[in-house]
VOBA-11076 format. One line per field, with one value per residue (C-alpha): x, y, z; residue in one letter; residue number from 1. Coordinates in Angstrom, 3 decimals. Layout:
VOBA-11076
c1 = [X:...] .
c2 = [Y:...] .
c3 = [Z:...] .
r = [A:...] .
k = [NUM:...] .
//
This chain:
VOBA-11076
c1 = [-0.146:1.486:1.989:1.311:4.391:6.445:6.092:5.138:2.547:2.174:-1.335:-3.884:-7.109:-9.070:-12.946:-13.597:-16.838:-19.502:-20.507:-22.615:-26.257:-29.983:-32.107:-36.286:-38.654:-41.283:-45.095:-44.483:-41.330:-38.651:-35.958:-34.574:-30.573:-29.845:-25.984:-24.556:-21.127:-18.213:-15.979:-16.319:-16.898:-16.620:-13.545:-11.523:-8.385:-6.889:-3.618:-1.975:1.846:2.803:5.782:6.764:9.239:8.437:10.130:8.038:4.526:5.588:5.618:2.120:1.183:2.847:1.369:-2.721:-1.841:-0.961:-3.806:-5.961:-7.494:-9.935:-10.091:-7.459:-6.938:-3.272:-1.657:0.024:3.486:4.246:5.686:1.588:0.895:4.400:3.674:0.902:2.122:-0.164:-2.248:-5.474:-6.218:-5.118:-3.158:-4.658:-8.492:-8.326:-6.448:-7.209:-8.473:-8.283:-11.800:-11.111:-8.802:-5.185:-5.522:-2.349:-1.569:1.741:3.369:6.440:8.692:8.399:7.288:3.710:0.717:-0.802:-4.252:-5.366:-8.459:-8.192:-10.800:-10.629:-11.096:-12.422:-10.288] .
c2 = [0.156:3.551:5.790:9.580:11.873:12.400:16.053:17.935:20.287:24.201:23.558:20.763:20.962:18.078:17.083:13.998:12.673:11.060:7.242:5.773:5.770:5.935:8.234:7.176:10.476:8.757:10.221:12.255:13.885:11.975:11.124:7.183:6.688:3.319:3.298:1.195:0.842:1.206:2.991:7.030:7.490:11.091:12.600:14.814:15.688:19.196:19.725:22.866:23.460:26.668:28.004:24.366:23.745:22.236:19.110:18.543:19.364:16.607:14.436:15.118:15.422:11.661:10.310:11.711:10.039:6.932:6.386:7.691:10.615:9.905:6.439:4.336:4.510:4.893:4.997:8.523:8.836:9.819:13.845:14.110:13.760:15.459:17.614:15.622:13.893:10.804:10.070:11.184:8.719:4.934:3.956:0.568:1.529:3.446:4.316:7.638:8.670:11.959:13.783:16.031:17.432:19.177:22.936:24.945:28.817:30.156:31.882:33.133:33.085:28.714:28.560:26.843:26.914:23.564:22.102:18.850:17.443:13.430:11.265:8.123:4.989:2.691:-0.796] .
c3 = [0.301:-0.903:2.000:1.299:1.363:4.164:4.492:7.684:6.678:7.948:9.007:9.968:10.248:11.747:11.873:13.692:12.193:13.492:14.631:11.934:13.001:11.882:13.228:13.100:14.406:16.906:16.132:19.296:17.688:19.964:17.622:18.297:17.053:16.276:16.822:12.930:13.795:16.194:14.192:13.499:9.724:7.575:9.649:7.572:7.247:5.370:5.371:4.092:3.214:2.569:0.539:-0.773:-3.683:-6.632:-5.901:-2.734:-4.906:-7.273:-4.719:-3.967:-7.440:-7.859:-5.036:-6.017:-9.711:-8.327:-5.496:-8.925:-7.425:-4.768:-5.220:-3.879:0.364:1.685:4.821:6.255:7.707:10.790:9.508:8.987:12.494:13.884:16.479:18.573:21.580:20.143:16.794:17.268:14.328:14.997:11.681:12.624:12.044:9.519:5.980:4.201:0.556:-1.314:-0.492:-3.619:-5.983:-4.787:-4.395:-5.474:-5.674:-6.198:-2.626:-4.310:-7.436:-7.344:-4.027:-4.271:-1.177:-1.133:0.580:0.722:1.976:2.870:4.025:6.609:5.485:7.755:7.825] .
r = [M:A:T:F:P:S:L:T:P:N:S:R:S:L:D:L:G:N:Y:P:Q:V:V:H:V:A:V:S:G:I:N:L:R:F:L:Q:G:S:K:R:I:N:Q:I:L:T:L:G:Y:S:N:I:T:E:T:D:L:Q:L:I:Y:T:H:Y:E:T:Q:E:G:T:L:V:P:F:D:L:P:A:A:V:W:E:G:Y:A:S:V:P:I:S:A:V:D:Y:N:W:R:Y:A:G:T:I:A:V:D:T:G:A:P:L:R:Y:N:V:S:V:Q:L:A:S:V:V:L] .
k = [1:2:3:4:5:6:7:8:9:10:11:12:13:14:15:16:17:18:19:20:21:22:23:24:25:26:27:28:29:30:31:32:33:34:35:36:37:38:39:40:41:42:43:44:45:46:47:48:49:50:51:52:53:54:55:56:57:58:59:60:61:62:63:64:65:66:67:68:69:70:71:72:73:74:75:76:77:78:79:80:81:82:83:84:85:86:87:88:89:90:91:92:93:94:95:96:97:98:99:100:101:102:103:104:105:106:107:108:109:110:111:112:113:114:115:116:117:118:119:120:121:122:123] .
//
């Protein structure tokens, strides 16, 4: 299985999603919730890279192409979680896939700002 490029992001945003559930509304208006699994779904990780070189940008592009865009899941390297005392989402329980396209803009001559949005995949 492929692993995302080992680049430490300048910014990270994590939406922990929710546990899968079915909600039924009773005639009285009360919500009844039924848990459908034990692992969270719809977790979104947004990684921001500021002023990276074209070489690093190509690492991300190549990985995106190798994973066929949003199709094939992959592992995350430790560099993505650098700064955390413990990783908030276990690699034992989840892989990741691209949630959409990669956003790139020019930060300075020959430097790029990149935003990558990833979605968790339950193992």
